[in-house]
C-alpha positions in Angstrom: -8.0 -59.0 -17.4 -6.3 -61.1 -14.7 -7.7 -61.1 -11.2 -7.6 -64.7 -9.9 -5.6 -67.7 -11.0 -3.3 -68.4 -13.8 -4.0 -71.7 -15.4 -0.8 -71.9 -17.5 1.9 -73.9 -15.8 5.4 -72.3 -16.4 8.8 -73.4 -15.1 8.9 -70.7 -12.4 5.3 -70.2 -11.6 4.4 -70.0 -7.9 1.3 -69.6 -5.7 1.6 -67.2 -2.8 -1.9 -68.3 -1.7 -5.4 -66.9 -1.8 -5.5 -66.3 -5.5 -2.1 -64.7 -5.9 -0.8 -67.3 -8.4 2.2 -65.8 -10.3 3.3 -67.0 -13.7 6.8 -66.1 -12.6 8.1 -64.9 -9.2 9.0 -61.3 -10.2 7.0 -58.3 -9.1 8.0 -54.6 -9.3 8.1 -52.9 -6.0 5.9 -50.2 -4.7 7.1 -46.6 -5.2 9.3 -47.5 -8.2 6.6 -48.1 -10.9 4.0 -45.4 -9.9 0.7 -47.0 -11.1 2.1 -49.1 -13.9 1.0 -47.1 -16.9 4.0 -44.8 -16.9 6.5 -47.7 -17.0 4.5 -49.6 -19.6 5.8 -47.2 -22.2 9.4 -48.4 -21.4 9.0 -52.2 -20.9 6.6 -55.1 -21.5 4.8 -55.5 -18.1 3.1 -58.6 -19.3 6.3 -60.5 -18.8 6.1 -60.0 -15.1 4.3 -61.9 -12.4 2.8 -58.6 -11.3 3.4 -55.1 -9.9 2.9 -53.5 -6.5 1.4 -50.0 -6.9 2.5 -46.8 -5.3 1.1 -46.5 -1.8 -2.5 -45.5 -1.6 -4.0 -43.7 1.3 -7.5 -42.6 2.2 -7.0 -39.0 1.1 -4.7 -37.3 -1.4 -1.2 -36.8 -0.1 1.3 -34.2 -1.4 4.2 -35.9 0.4 7.3 -34.2 1.8 8.9 -31.0 0.5 12.0 -31.3 -1.8 14.8 -32.3 -1.7 13.2 -35.8 -1.6 15.8 -38.0 -3.3 19.5 -38.2 -2.8 21.9 -40.7 -4.6 24.3 -42.5 -2.3 27.1 -44.9 -3.0 25.5 -48.1 -4.2 22.0 -46.8 -3.3 19.4 -44.1 -3.0 17.8 -42.2 -0.1 14.2 -41.2 -0.6 11.9 -39.2 1.6 9.0 -38.9 -0.8 6.5 -39.1 2.1 4.0 -41.4 0.4 2.7 -38.9 -2.0 -0.3 -40.3 -3.9 -3.6 -39.5 -5.6 -5.8 -41.0 -2.8 -8.1 -44.1 -3.0 -11.0 -42.5 -4.9 -8.8 -41.0 -7.7 -6.9 -44.3 -7.8 -10.1 -46.2 -8.5 -11.3 -43.7 -11.1 -8.1 -42.8 -12.9 -5.6 -45.6 -12.4 -7.6 -48.9 -12.2 -8.9 -48.9 -15.8 -5.4 -49.3 -17.1 -4.4 -51.9 -14.4 -7.6 -53.9 -14.9 -6.8 -54.5 -18.6 -3.4 -55.9 -18.0 -2.1 -59.5 -18.0 -0.3 -59.4 -14.7 -1.4 -59.3 -11.1 -2.0 -56.0 -9.4 -1.2 -55.8 -5.7 -2.2 -52.5 -4.2 0.1 -51.0 -1.5 -1.9 -49.4 1.3 -0.8 -46.9 3.9 -2.7 -45.1 6.7 -2.4 -43.2 10.0 -4.6 -45.6 11.9 -6.2 -49.0 11.8 -9.4 -47.4 10.7 -7.6 -45.7 7.8 -6.1 -48.9 6.5 -9.5 -50.8 6.8 -11.4 -48.0 5.1 -9.1 -48.0 2.1 -9.5 -51.8 1.8 -13.3 -51.5 2.1 -13.4 -49.0 -0.8 -11.2 -51.3 -2.9 -13.0 -54.5 -2.2 -15.6 -54.3 -5.0 -13.1 -53.0 -7.5 -12.3 -55.5 -10.2 -8.7 -56.2 -11.2 -7.0 -56.2 -7.8 -5.3 -59.5 -6.7 -4.3 -58.5 -3.2 -3.0 -55.8 -0.9 0.5 -55.1 0.4 0.1 -53.4 3.8 2.8 -50.8 4.4 3.5 -50.9 8.2 6.9 -49.3 7.9 7.5 -45.8 6.5 11.0 -44.5 7.4 10.4 -41.4 5.3 7.3 -40.3 7.1 7.5 -38.8 10.5 5.2 -40.0 13.3 2.9 -42.2 11.2 2.7 -45.9 10.3 6.2 -46.8 11.5 4.7 -47.6 14.9 2.8 -50.5 13.5 5.7 -52.2 11.9 8.0 -52.1 15.0 5.5 -53.4 17.5 4.5 -57.1 17.7 1.0 -56.4 19.2 0.3 -53.6 16.8 1.2 -55.7 13.8 -1.1 -58.5 15.0 -3.9 -56.1 15.7 -3.9 -54.4 12.3 -3.4 -57.6 10.4 -6.3 -59.2 12.3 -8.6 -56.3 11.5 -7.6 -56.2 7.9 -8.2 -59.9 7.6 -11.8 -59.3 8.6 -12.2 -56.7 5.8 -11.0 -58.8 2.8 -10.8 -62.3 1.3 -8.1 -61.1 -1.1 -4.5 -61.9 -0.6 -3.0 -60.0 2.4 0.7 -59.3 2.3 2.3 -57.5 5.2 5.4 -55.4 4.4 8.1 -55.5 7.1 10.7 -53.1 8.2 14.3 -54.1 8.9 14.5 -51.3 11.5 13.6 -53.6 14.4 15.3 -55.8 17.0 13.6 -59.0 15.8 12.0 -59.0 12.4 11.0 -62.7 12.9 8.9 -61.7 15.9 7.0 -59.2 13.8 6.6 -61.7 10.9 5.1 -64.2 13.3 2.7 -61.6 14.6 1.5 -61.0 11.0 1.2 -64.7 10.4 -0.9 -65.2 13.5 -3.1 -62.2 12.5 -4.0 -63.9 9.2 -1.5 -62.6 6.7 -1.1 -64.7 3.5 2.5 -63.6 3.0 5.1 -61.1 4.2 7.3 -58.9 2.0 10.7 -57.7 3.2 12.7 -55.7 3.5 11.4 -52.1 3.3 14.1 -49.4 3.2 16.7 -48.9 5.9 16.7 -45.6 7.8 19.6 -43.4 6.6 20.7 -39.9 6.1 23.0 -37.8 4.0 24.7 -34.5 5.0 26.7 -31.7 3.4 29.7 -30.8 5.5 30.1 -27.5 3.6 26.6 -26.2 4.3 26.4 -28.2 7.6 22.8 -29.2 6.6 21.0 -32.4 5.7 20.7 -33.2 2.0 17.1 -34.4 2.5 14.5 -31.8 3.6 13.1 -34.5 5.9 16.6 -35.0 7.3 16.4 -38.8 7.3 14.9 -41.1 4.6 14.8 -44.7 3.4 17.9 -46.3 1.9 17.4 -48.7 -0.9 19.5 -50.2 -3.7 22.4 -52.6 -3.8 23.8 -51.3 -0.5 21.1 -53.0 1.5 21.1 -56.5 -0.2 23.2 -58.2 2.5 20.8 -56.9 5.1 17.8 -58.0 3.1 19.2 -61.5 2.6 19.9 -61.9 6.3 16.4 -60.8 7.2 14.7 -63.1 4.6 16.7 -66.0 6.0 15.7 -65.1 9.6 12.0 -64.9 8.7 12.1 -68.0 6.6 13.2 -70.0 9.6 10.3 -68.6 11.7 7.1 -68.5 9.6 5.2 -71.0 7.4 3.7 -68.4 5.0 5.4 -67.4 1.8 8.0 -64.6 1.8 8.4 -62.0 -0.9 12.0 -60.8 -0.8 13.4 -57.4 -1.9 16.3 -55.1 -1.3 19.1 -54.4 -3.7 18.1 -56.8 -6.5 19.9 -55.7 -9.7 20.1 -58.9 -11.8 19.2 -62.5 -12.1 21.9 -63.7 -9.7 20.6 -61.4 -6.9 17.1 -62.8 -7.4 18.4 -66.4 -7.2 20.1 -65.6 -3.9 16.8 -64.5 -2.4 15.1 -67.7 -3.5 18.0 -69.7 -2.1 17.5 -68.2 1.4 13.7 -68.7 1.4 11.9 -66.1 -0.7 9.1 -67.6 -2.9 9.0 -64.4 -5.0 10.9 -61.2 -5.3 10.3 -57.5 -5.9 12.6 -55.4 -8.0 12.7 -51.8 -6.9 15.4 -49.1 -7.1 16.9 -50.7 -10.2 13.8 -49.8 -12.2 15.0 -46.2 -12.2 18.3 -47.3 -13.7 17.0 -49.9 -16.2 13.2 -49.9 -16.7 13.4 -53.3 -18.4 15.2 -55.0 -15.5 12.1 -56.8 -14.1 11.1 -58.4 -17.4 14.8 -59.4 -18.1 15.2 -61.0 -14.7 11.8 -62.8 -15.1 12.9 -64.2 -18.5 16.2 -65.4 -17.1 14.6 -67.1 -14.2 12.2 -68.9 -16.4 15.0 -69.9 -18.8 17.1 -71.3 -15.9 14.4 -73.5 -14.5 13.3 -74.7 -17.9 16.8 -75.9 -18.8 18.5 -76.8 -15.5 17.9 -80.6 -15.2 17.1 -82.0 -11.7 16.2 -78.6 -10.3 12.7 -77.2 -9.9 11.9 -73.7 -8.8 9.8 -74.9 -5.8 12.6 -77.3 -4.7 15.2 -74.5 -5.0 13.4 -72.2 -2.6 15.0 -72.3 0.8 17.6 -74.9 -0.3 20.4 -72.9 1.3 23.0 -75.1 3.0 25.1 -74.2 6.1 
């Protein structure tokens, strides 16, 4: 069981604060690993710094109707709609497996209101085996729900402040790129008491069929992820790195070791690997091993010194 700090010092270990001390800076992104147990049959999850679970809401959610996923050039559109088992079933059915693992478990949380978010956190507070919460304030595949929090500075500050009152665990705020100034939103999260920010969430996109003259997703629009969004993600991480003092967890189009290194270079202290898990389930463990090898053999360069060392 691993719930607090890792005592072993490794070449790419990193502390994101408030107990989220990673043996290496690679996590698997929410929505791409379900609740961990399914992927554990295909890869060694113990090689990772941690995983971020599928979004958990107060009640069970069925999600959107199919078609919910469409492949696009260099990416994927999804409109799953945050389907999940709900917080009570998550505690009862999913946490026993997660509690027994040698990696950090960060629970992604979603809601329709501030009260929803806070209630989910309250129900999880006494559950052992959770290292922190990633708060999903940006859902481009759900109509009329949490997207409002992630695009408004005051709303981001309010919900972060209220959640800070509910927990002493690590609080990570997940940011959307679908805003005018992501740095402004990140600063609001920092002022509200966030321990870190993760970015970017998916980019709003759509796919159409000119023959049928209809959308390819039942939801019409969805969230674009995969290699296509990496240049956007790098730019947003760099923007936020120059605005906040709290750690940044970067994501968006990471497919290999080199991609991860680019995120560290522009200011990310850790990364999340997402869409590539569907292509190569072992990608996270592979990237983690390559990062550790690089910083154990590269003389004169430490992982902490490499973070944000981008030169213009």
